[in-house]
Jmol script that loads the backbone (N, CA, C; Angstrom):
load data "model"
ATOM      1  N   UNK A   1       8.595  12.076   6.372  1.00  0.00           N
ATOM      2  CA  UNK A   1       8.110  12.579   6.893  1.00  0.00           C
ATOM      3  C   UNK A   1       7.899  11.824   8.471  1.00  0.00           C
ATOM      4  N   UNK A   2       7.429  12.294   9.640  1.00  0.00           N
ATOM      5  CA  UNK A   2       7.127  11.821  10.792  1.00  0.00           C
ATOM      6  C   UNK A   2       5.928  10.662  10.764  1.00  0.00           C
ATOM      7  N   UNK A   3       5.129  11.283   9.829  1.00  0.00           N
ATOM      8  CA  UNK A   3       3.713  10.358   9.584  1.00  0.00           C
ATOM      9  C   UNK A   3       4.092   9.135   8.640  1.00  0.00           C
ATOM     10  N   UNK A   4       4.992   9.163   7.747  1.00  0.00           N
ATOM     11  CA  UNK A   4       5.302   8.122   7.111  1.00  0.00           C
ATOM     12  C   UNK A   4       5.923   7.174   7.839  1.00  0.00           C
ATOM     13  N   UNK A   5       6.975   7.488   8.707  1.00  0.00           N
ATOM     14  CA  UNK A   5       7.599   6.613   9.696  1.00  0.00           C
ATOM     15  C   UNK A   5       6.775   5.782  10.643  1.00  0.00           C
ATOM     16  N   UNK A   6       5.830   6.466  11.126  1.00  0.00           N
ATOM     17  CA  UNK A   6       4.708   6.019  12.062  1.00  0.00           C
ATOM     18  C   UNK A   6       4.210   5.145  11.459  1.00  0.00           C
ATOM     19  N   UNK A   7       3.541   5.332  10.153  1.00  0.00           N
ATOM     20  CA  UNK A   7       2.655   4.281   9.263  1.00  0.00           C
ATOM     21  C   UNK A   7       3.538   3.342   9.087  1.00  0.00           C
ATOM     22  N   UNK A   8       4.519   3.326   8.718  1.00  0.00           N
ATOM     23  CA  UNK A   8       5.648   2.272   8.342  1.00  0.00           C
ATOM     24  C   UNK A   8       5.922   1.310   9.559  1.00  0.00           C
ATOM     25  N   UNK A   9       6.017   1.803  10.618  1.00  0.00           N
ATOM     26  CA  UNK A   9       6.195   1.163  11.858  1.00  0.00           C
ATOM     27  C   UNK A   9       4.792   0.568  12.253  1.00  0.00           C
ATOM     28  N   UNK A  10       3.848   1.008  12.111  1.00  0.00           N
ATOM     29  CA  UNK A  10       2.626   0.149  12.729  1.00  0.00           C
ATOM     30  C   UNK A  10       2.151  -0.624  11.514  1.00  0.00           C
ATOM     31  N   UNK A  11       2.479  -0.457  10.391  1.00  0.00           N
ATOM     32  CA  UNK A  11       2.482  -1.658   9.466  1.00  0.00           C
ATOM     33  C   UNK A  11       3.534  -2.583   9.047  1.00  0.00           C
ATOM     34  N   UNK A  12       4.333  -2.953   9.915  1.00  0.00           N
ATOM     35  CA  UNK A  12       5.322  -3.520   9.478  1.00  0.00           C
ATOM     36  C   UNK A  12       4.970  -5.126   9.361  1.00  0.00           C
ATOM     37  N   UNK A  13       4.074  -5.607  10.033  1.00  0.00           N
ATOM     38  CA  UNK A  13       3.845  -7.080   9.662  1.00  0.00           C
ATOM     39  C   UNK A  13       3.267  -6.930   8.253  1.00  0.00           C
ATOM     40  N   UNK A  14       2.339  -6.118   8.064  1.00  0.00           N
ATOM     41  CA  UNK A  14       1.657  -5.948   6.709  1.00  0.00           C
ATOM     42  C   UNK A  14       2.694  -5.977   5.591  1.00  0.00           C
ATOM     43  N   UNK A  15       3.710  -4.655   5.932  1.00  0.00           N
ATOM     44  CA  UNK A  15       4.722  -4.700   4.914  1.00  0.00           C
ATOM     45  C   UNK A  15       5.622  -5.990   4.619  1.00  0.00           C
ATOM     46  N   UNK A  16       5.838  -6.544   5.662  1.00  0.00           N
ATOM     47  CA  UNK A  16       6.746  -7.952   5.379  1.00  0.00           C
ATOM     48  C   UNK A  16       5.970  -9.000   4.678  1.00  0.00           C
ATOM     49  N   UNK A  17       4.577  -9.152   4.878  1.00  0.00           N
ATOM     50  CA  UNK A  17       3.649  -9.908   4.394  1.00  0.00           C
ATOM     51  C   UNK A  17       3.458  -9.472   2.820  1.00  0.00           C
ATOM     52  N   UNK A  18       3.179  -8.320   2.643  1.00  0.00           N
ATOM     53  CA  UNK A  18       3.068  -7.953   1.408  1.00  0.00           C
ATOM     54  C   UNK A  18       4.339  -8.284   0.437  1.00  0.00           C
ATOM     55  N   UNK A  19       5.482  -7.865   1.006  1.00  0.00           N
ATOM     56  CA  UNK A  19       6.833  -8.121   0.252  1.00  0.00           C
ATOM     57  C   UNK A  19       7.139  -9.537   0.053  1.00  0.00           C
ATOM     58  N   UNK A  20       6.701 -10.185   0.890  1.00  0.00           N
ATOM     59  CA  UNK A  20       7.098 -11.576   0.883  1.00  0.00           C
ATOM     60  C   UNK A  20       6.143 -12.271  -0.306  1.00  0.00           C
ATOM     61  N   UNK A  21       4.804 -11.818  -0.364  1.00  0.00           N
ATOM     62  CA  UNK A  21       3.897 -12.261  -1.421  1.00  0.00           C
ATOM     63  C   UNK A  21       4.145 -11.799  -2.792  1.00  0.00           C
ATOM     64  N   UNK A  22       4.520 -10.549  -2.698  1.00  0.00           N
ATOM     65  CA  UNK A  22       4.876  -9.731  -4.053  1.00  0.00           C
ATOM     66  C   UNK A  22       6.335  -9.000  -3.734  1.00  0.00           C
ATOM     67  N   UNK A  23       7.492  -9.751  -4.140  1.00  0.00           N
ATOM     68  CA  UNK A  23       8.917  -9.338  -4.012  1.00  0.00           C
ATOM     69  C   UNK A  23       9.001  -8.250  -5.078  1.00  0.00           C
ATOM     70  N   UNK A  24       8.278  -8.158  -6.013  1.00  0.00           N
ATOM     71  CA  UNK A  24       8.686  -7.199  -7.067  1.00  0.00           C
ATOM     72  C   UNK A  24       8.129  -5.878  -6.663  1.00  0.00           C
ATOM     73  N   UNK A  25       7.578  -5.551  -5.823  1.00  0.00           N
ATOM     74  CA  UNK A  25       6.942  -4.302  -5.373  1.00  0.00           C
ATOM     75  C   UNK A  25       8.324  -3.409  -5.206  1.00  0.00           C
ATOM     76  N   UNK A  26       8.183  -2.010  -5.673  1.00  0.00           N
ATOM     77  CA  UNK A  26       9.159  -1.135  -5.252  1.00  0.00           C
ATOM     78  C   UNK A  26       8.836  -0.744  -3.751  1.00  0.00           C
ATOM     79  N   UNK A  27       9.884   0.176  -3.102  1.00  0.00           N
ATOM     80  CA  UNK A  27       9.607   0.683  -2.013  1.00  0.00           C
ATOM     81  C   UNK A  27       8.492   1.708  -2.088  1.00  0.00           C
ATOM     82  N   UNK A  28       8.433   2.459  -2.962  1.00  0.00           N
ATOM     83  CA  UNK A  28       7.311   3.444  -3.066  1.00  0.00           C
ATOM     84  C   UNK A  28       5.748   2.721  -3.361  1.00  0.00           C
ATOM     85  N   UNK A  29       5.902   1.792  -4.003  1.00  0.00           N
ATOM     86  CA  UNK A  29       4.741   1.164  -4.348  1.00  0.00           C
ATOM     87  C   UNK A  29       4.295   0.475  -2.827  1.00  0.00           C
ATOM     88  N   UNK A  30       5.258  -0.172  -2.122  1.00  0.00           N
ATOM     89  CA  UNK A  30       4.833  -0.589  -0.649  1.00  0.00           C
ATOM     90  C   UNK A  30       3.963   0.442   0.153  1.00  0.00           C
ATOM     91  N   UNK A  31       4.941   1.600   0.185  1.00  0.00           N
ATOM     92  CA  UNK A  31       4.327   2.707   0.865  1.00  0.00           C
ATOM     93  C   UNK A  31       2.868   3.085   0.573  1.00  0.00           C
ATOM     94  N   UNK A  32       2.760   3.276  -0.774  1.00  0.00           N
ATOM     95  CA  UNK A  32       1.404   3.355  -1.399  1.00  0.00           C
ATOM     96  C   UNK A  32       0.460   2.566  -1.078  1.00  0.00           C
ATOM     97  N   UNK A  33       0.976   1.404  -1.006  1.00  0.00           N
ATOM     98  CA  UNK A  33      -0.197   0.232  -0.503  1.00  0.00           C
ATOM     99  C   UNK A  33      -0.544   0.479   0.980  1.00  0.00           C
ATOM    100  N   UNK A  34       0.322   0.943   1.867  1.00  0.00           N
ATOM    101  CA  UNK A  34       0.196   1.250   3.316  1.00  0.00           C
ATOM    102  C   UNK A  34      -1.039   2.354   3.058  1.00  0.00           C
ATOM    103  N   UNK A  35      -0.806   3.300   2.367  1.00  0.00           N
ATOM    104  CA  UNK A  35      -1.868   4.333   2.373  1.00  0.00           C
ATOM    105  C   UNK A  35      -3.158   3.708   2.073  1.00  0.00           C
ATOM    106  N   UNK A  36      -3.062   3.018   1.129  1.00  0.00           N
ATOM    107  CA  UNK A  36      -4.411   2.372   0.415  1.00  0.00           C
ATOM    108  C   UNK A  36      -4.929   1.391   1.648  1.00  0.00           C
ATOM    109  N   UNK A  37      -4.338   0.931   2.381  1.00  0.00           N
ATOM    110  CA  UNK A  37      -4.684   0.020   3.497  1.00  0.00           C
ATOM    111  C   UNK A  37      -5.595   0.774   4.606  1.00  0.00           C
ATOM    112  N   UNK A  38      -5.019   2.244   4.679  1.00  0.00           N
ATOM    113  CA  UNK A  38      -5.516   3.253   5.617  1.00  0.00           C
ATOM    114  C   UNK A  38      -7.012   3.526   5.127  1.00  0.00           C
ATOM    115  N   UNK A  39      -6.950   3.382   3.528  1.00  0.00           N
ATOM    116  CA  UNK A  39      -8.579   3.961   3.196  1.00  0.00           C
ATOM    117  C   UNK A  39      -8.342   5.126   2.858  1.00  0.00           C
ATOM    118  N   UNK A  40      -6.997   5.904   2.541  1.00  0.00           N
ATOM    119  CA  UNK A  40      -6.894   7.258   2.006  1.00  0.00           C
ATOM    120  C   UNK A  40      -7.264   7.235   0.556  1.00  0.00           C
ATOM    121  N   UNK A  41      -7.644   8.547  -0.085  1.00  0.00           N
ATOM    122  CA  UNK A  41      -7.967   8.811  -1.448  1.00  0.00           C
ATOM    123  C   UNK A  41      -6.885   9.001  -2.178  1.00  0.00           C
ATOM    124  N   UNK A  42      -6.714   8.948  -3.466  1.00  0.00           N
ATOM    125  CA  UNK A  42      -5.710   9.386  -4.248  1.00  0.00           C
ATOM    126  C   UNK A  42      -5.141  10.654  -4.022  1.00  0.00           C
ATOM    127  N   UNK A  43      -6.032  11.633  -3.671  1.00  0.00           N
ATOM    128  CA  UNK A  43      -5.838  12.968  -3.428  1.00  0.00           C
ATOM    129  C   UNK A  43      -5.018  13.156  -2.224  1.00  0.00           C
ATOM    130  N   UNK A  44      -5.702  12.356  -1.276  1.00  0.00           N
ATOM    131  CA  UNK A  44      -5.123  12.470   0.157  1.00  0.00           C
ATOM    132  C   UNK A  44      -3.583  11.857   0.047  1.00  0.00           C
ATOM    133  N   UNK A  45      -3.371  10.922  -0.567  1.00  0.00           N
ATOM    134  CA  UNK A  45      -1.759  10.394  -0.874  1.00  0.00           C
ATOM    135  C   UNK A  45      -1.014  11.091  -1.616  1.00  0.00           C
ATOM    136  N   UNK A  46      -1.608  11.777  -2.684  1.00  0.00           N
ATOM    137  CA  UNK A  46      -0.746  12.583  -3.448  1.00  0.00           C
ATOM    138  C   UNK A  46      -0.303  13.980  -2.528  1.00  0.00           C
ATOM    139  N   UNK A  47      -1.180  14.475  -1.564  1.00  0.00           N
ATOM    140  CA  UNK A  47      -0.603  15.500  -1.046  1.00  0.00           C
ATOM    141  C   UNK A  47       0.241  15.143  -0.012  1.00  0.00           C
ATOM    142  N   UNK A  48       0.192  14.146   0.697  1.00  0.00           N
ATOM    143  CA  UNK A  48       0.952  13.545   1.836  1.00  0.00           C
ATOM    144  C   UNK A  48       2.431  13.220   1.137  1.00  0.00           C
ATOM    145  N   UNK A  49       2.433  12.814  -0.037  1.00  0.00           N
ATOM    146  CA  UNK A  49       3.703  12.478  -0.568  1.00  0.00           C
ATOM    147  C   UNK A  49       4.367  13.404  -1.689  1.00  0.00           C
ATOM    148  N   UNK A  50       3.580  14.692  -1.838  1.00  0.00           N
ATOM    149  CA  UNK A  50       3.995  15.492  -2.693  1.00  0.00           C
ATOM    150  C   UNK A  50       4.324  15.248  -4.098  1.00  0.00           C
ATOM    151  N   UNK A  51       3.160  14.456  -4.557  1.00  0.00           N
ATOM    152  CA  UNK A  51       3.137  14.007  -5.964  1.00  0.00           C
ATOM    153  C   UNK A  51       1.573  14.394  -6.603  1.00  0.00           C
ATOM    154  N   UNK A  52       1.587  14.390  -7.734  1.00  0.00           N
ATOM    155  CA  UNK A  52       0.182  14.586  -8.316  1.00  0.00           C
ATOM    156  C   UNK A  52      -0.669  13.437  -8.269  1.00  0.00           C
ATOM    157  N   UNK A  53      -1.948  13.870  -8.234  1.00  0.00           N
ATOM    158  CA  UNK A  53      -2.982  12.729  -8.243  1.00  0.00           C
ATOM    159  C   UNK A  53      -2.811  11.713  -9.222  1.00  0.00           C
ATOM    160  N   UNK A  54      -2.379  12.274 -10.364  1.00  0.00           N
ATOM    161  CA  UNK A  54      -2.156  11.481 -11.726  1.00  0.00           C
ATOM    162  C   UNK A  54      -0.983  10.450 -11.474  1.00  0.00           C
ATOM    163  N   UNK A  55      -0.031  11.091 -10.696  1.00  0.00           N
ATOM    164  CA  UNK A  55       0.989   9.962 -10.316  1.00  0.00           C
ATOM    165  C   UNK A  55       0.869   9.067  -9.502  1.00  0.00           C
ATOM    166  N   UNK A  56      -0.185   9.246  -8.563  1.00  0.00           N
ATOM    167  CA  UNK A  56      -0.488   8.111  -7.597  1.00  0.00           C
ATOM    168  C   UNK A  56      -1.452   7.122  -8.308  1.00  0.00           C
ATOM    169  N   UNK A  57      -2.392   7.721  -9.279  1.00  0.00           N
ATOM    170  CA  UNK A  57      -3.315   6.952 -10.097  1.00  0.00           C
ATOM    171  C   UNK A  57      -2.347   5.828 -10.955  1.00  0.00           C
ATOM    172  N   UNK A  58      -1.308   6.444 -11.339  1.00  0.00           N
ATOM    173  CA  UNK A  58      -0.384   5.560 -12.070  1.00  0.00           C
ATOM    174  C   UNK A  58       0.206   4.563 -11.292  1.00  0.00           C
ATOM    175  N   UNK A  59       0.840   4.911 -10.136  1.00  0.00           N
ATOM    176  CA  UNK A  59       1.367   3.931  -9.141  1.00  0.00           C
ATOM    177  C   UNK A  59       0.319   2.926  -8.905  1.00  0.00           C
ATOM    178  N   UNK A  60      -0.745   3.464  -8.513  1.00  0.00           N
ATOM    179  CA  UNK A  60      -2.014   2.425  -8.240  1.00  0.00           C
ATOM    180  C   UNK A  60      -2.198   1.444  -9.346  1.00  0.00           C
ATOM    181  N   UNK A  61      -2.350   1.817 -10.581  1.00  0.00           N
ATOM    182  CA  UNK A  61      -2.602   1.129 -11.792  1.00  0.00           C
ATOM    183  C   UNK A  61      -1.357  -0.026 -11.813  1.00  0.00           C
ATOM    184  N   UNK A  62      -0.045   0.300 -11.550  1.00  0.00           N
ATOM    185  CA  UNK A  62       1.147  -0.389 -11.626  1.00  0.00           C
ATOM    186  C   UNK A  62       0.872  -1.507 -10.705  1.00  0.00           C
ATOM    187  N   UNK A  63       0.488  -1.014  -9.467  1.00  0.00           N
ATOM    188  CA  UNK A  63       0.383  -1.985  -8.101  1.00  0.00           C
ATOM    189  C   UNK A  63      -0.724  -3.057  -8.739  1.00  0.00           C
ATOM    190  N   UNK A  64      -2.020  -2.674  -9.336  1.00  0.00           N
ATOM    191  CA  UNK A  64      -3.064  -3.405  -9.293  1.00  0.00           C
ATOM    192  C   UNK A  64      -2.474  -4.537 -10.418  1.00  0.00           C
ATOM    193  N   UNK A  65      -1.817  -4.129 -11.521  1.00  0.00           N
ATOM    194  CA  UNK A  65      -1.214  -4.724 -12.534  1.00  0.00           C
ATOM    195  C   UNK A  65      -0.223  -6.009 -11.986  1.00  0.00           C
ATOM    196  N   UNK A  66       0.699  -5.660 -11.282  1.00  0.00           N
ATOM    197  CA  UNK A  66       1.789  -6.284 -10.400  1.00  0.00           C
ATOM    198  C   UNK A  66       1.097  -7.389  -9.868  1.00  0.00           C
ATOM    199  N   UNK A  67       0.189  -7.067  -8.927  1.00  0.00           N
ATOM    200  CA  UNK A  67      -0.622  -7.899  -8.097  1.00  0.00           C
ATOM    201  C   UNK A  67      -1.795  -8.616  -8.622  1.00  0.00           C
ATOM    202  N   UNK A  68      -2.045  -8.391 -10.054  1.00  0.00           N
ATOM    203  CA  UNK A  68      -3.178  -9.012 -10.770  1.00  0.00           C
ATOM    204  C   UNK A  68      -4.523  -8.816  -9.993  1.00  0.00           C
ATOM    205  N   UNK A  69      -4.783  -7.547  -9.355  1.00  0.00           N
ATOM    206  CA  UNK A  69      -5.994  -7.286  -8.707  1.00  0.00           C
ATOM    207  C   UNK A  69      -7.238  -6.994  -9.530  1.00  0.00           C
ATOM    208  N   UNK A  70      -8.229  -7.369  -9.577  1.00  0.00           N
ATOM    209  CA  UNK A  70      -9.529  -7.009 -10.334  1.00  0.00           C
ATOM    210  C   UNK A  70     -10.249  -6.574  -9.675  1.00  0.00           C
ATOM    211  N   UNK A  71     -10.438  -6.810  -8.201  1.00  0.00           N
ATOM    212  CA  UNK A  71     -11.460  -6.084  -7.432  1.00  0.00           C
ATOM    213  C   UNK A  71     -10.773  -4.882  -6.965  1.00  0.00           C
ATOM    214  N   UNK A  72     -11.373  -4.493  -5.665  1.00  0.00           N
ATOM    215  CA  UNK A  72     -10.880  -3.275  -4.970  1.00  0.00           C
ATOM    216  C   UNK A  72      -9.531  -3.469  -4.348  1.00  0.00           C
ATOM    217  N   UNK A  73      -8.545  -2.398  -4.643  1.00  0.00           N
ATOM    218  CA  UNK A  73      -7.282  -2.462  -4.106  1.00  0.00           C
ATOM    219  C   UNK A  73      -7.445  -2.484  -2.547  1.00  0.00           C
ATOM    220  N   UNK A  74      -8.183  -1.627  -2.011  1.00  0.00           N
ATOM    221  CA  UNK A  74      -8.119  -1.624  -0.742  1.00  0.00           C
ATOM    222  C   UNK A  74      -8.584  -2.974  -0.037  1.00  0.00           C
ATOM    223  N   UNK A  75      -9.480  -3.448  -0.358  1.00  0.00           N
ATOM    224  CA  UNK A  75      -9.945  -4.870   0.027  1.00  0.00           C
ATOM    225  C   UNK A  75      -8.800  -5.932  -0.046  1.00  0.00           C
ATOM    226  N   UNK A  76      -7.970  -5.731  -1.199  1.00  0.00           N
ATOM    227  CA  UNK A  76      -6.953  -6.809  -1.282  1.00  0.00           C
ATOM    228  C   UNK A  76      -6.067  -6.505  -0.135  1.00  0.00           C
ATOM    229  N   UNK A  77      -5.831  -5.214   0.174  1.00  0.00           N
ATOM    230  CA  UNK A  77      -4.562  -4.855   1.081  1.00  0.00           C
ATOM    231  C   UNK A  77      -5.071  -5.356   2.745  1.00  0.00           C
ATOM    232  N   UNK A  78      -6.307  -5.222   2.596  1.00  0.00           N
ATOM    233  CA  UNK A  78      -7.004  -5.567   3.947  1.00  0.00           C
ATOM    234  C   UNK A  78      -6.926  -7.145   4.177  1.00  0.00           C
ATOM    235  N   UNK A  79      -7.064  -7.859   3.194  1.00  0.00           N
ATOM    236  CA  UNK A  79      -6.986  -9.165   2.955  1.00  0.00           C
ATOM    237  C   UNK A  79      -5.552  -9.666   3.583  1.00  0.00           C
ATOM    238  N   UNK A  80      -4.639  -8.960   2.924  1.00  0.00           N
ATOM    239  CA  UNK A  80      -3.136  -9.384   3.492  1.00  0.00           C
ATOM    240  C   UNK A  80      -2.943  -9.071   4.621  1.00  0.00           C
ATOM    241  N   UNK A  81      -3.311  -7.825   5.248  1.00  0.00           N
ATOM    242  CA  UNK A  81      -3.236  -7.566   6.529  1.00  0.00           C
ATOM    243  C   UNK A  81      -4.152  -8.487   7.624  1.00  0.00           C
ATOM    244  N   UNK A  82      -5.018  -8.802   7.138  1.00  0.00           N
ATOM    245  CA  UNK A  82      -5.758  -9.862   8.061  1.00  0.00           C
ATOM    246  C   UNK A  82      -5.122 -11.181   8.167  1.00  0.00           C
ATOM    247  N   UNK A  83      -4.381 -11.525   6.936  1.00  0.00           N
ATOM    248  CA  UNK A  83      -3.761 -12.642   6.954  1.00  0.00           C
ATOM    249  C   UNK A  83      -2.406 -12.533   7.924  1.00  0.00           C
ATOM    250  N   UNK A  84      -1.995 -11.604   8.163  1.00  0.00           N
ATOM    251  CA  UNK A  84      -0.658 -11.014   9.006  1.00  0.00           C
ATOM    252  C   UNK A  84      -1.206 -11.296  10.550  1.00  0.00           C
ATOM    253  N   UNK A  85      -2.616 -10.867  10.829  1.00  0.00           N
ATOM    254  CA  UNK A  85      -2.866 -11.001  12.199  1.00  0.00           C
ATOM    255  C   UNK A  85      -3.190 -12.364  12.453  1.00  0.00           C
ATOM    256  N   UNK A  86      -3.641 -13.074  11.764  1.00  0.00           N
ATOM    257  CA  UNK A  86      -3.586 -14.391  12.060  1.00  0.00           C
ATOM    258  C   UNK A  86      -2.595 -15.139  12.712  1.00  0.00           C
ATOM    259  N   UNK A  87      -1.213 -14.709  12.338  1.00  0.00           N
ATOM    260  CA  UNK A  87      -0.075 -15.545  12.706  1.00  0.00           C
ATOM    261  C   UNK A  87       0.849 -14.667  13.622  1.00  0.00           C
ATOM    262  N   UNK A  88       1.528 -15.429  14.613  1.00  0.00           N
ATOM    263  CA  UNK A  88       2.057 -14.830  15.635  1.00  0.00           C
ATOM    264  C   UNK A  88       3.323 -13.863  15.287  1.00  0.00           C
TER     265      UNK A  88
END
end "model"
wireframe off; spacefill off
backbone 0.3
color backbone group
């Protein structure tokens, strides 16, 4: 959708940084990470991506396992996003 392409355009540096740090993430997982970065809830992400909230929960769980996140997924994404802002 148009929203998704705008989201990906505005988060290109974040996506690059995330993919560089975690090359094993799938395209879907990277997209979900963008949504998480914007602070959306699982239900909001589910309705935007035409998936069930349980599917989003499963994807989030897989992301947390792959990235070995124990704290908030959103703060981890923000941390990566802030790392990208420091670099030209």
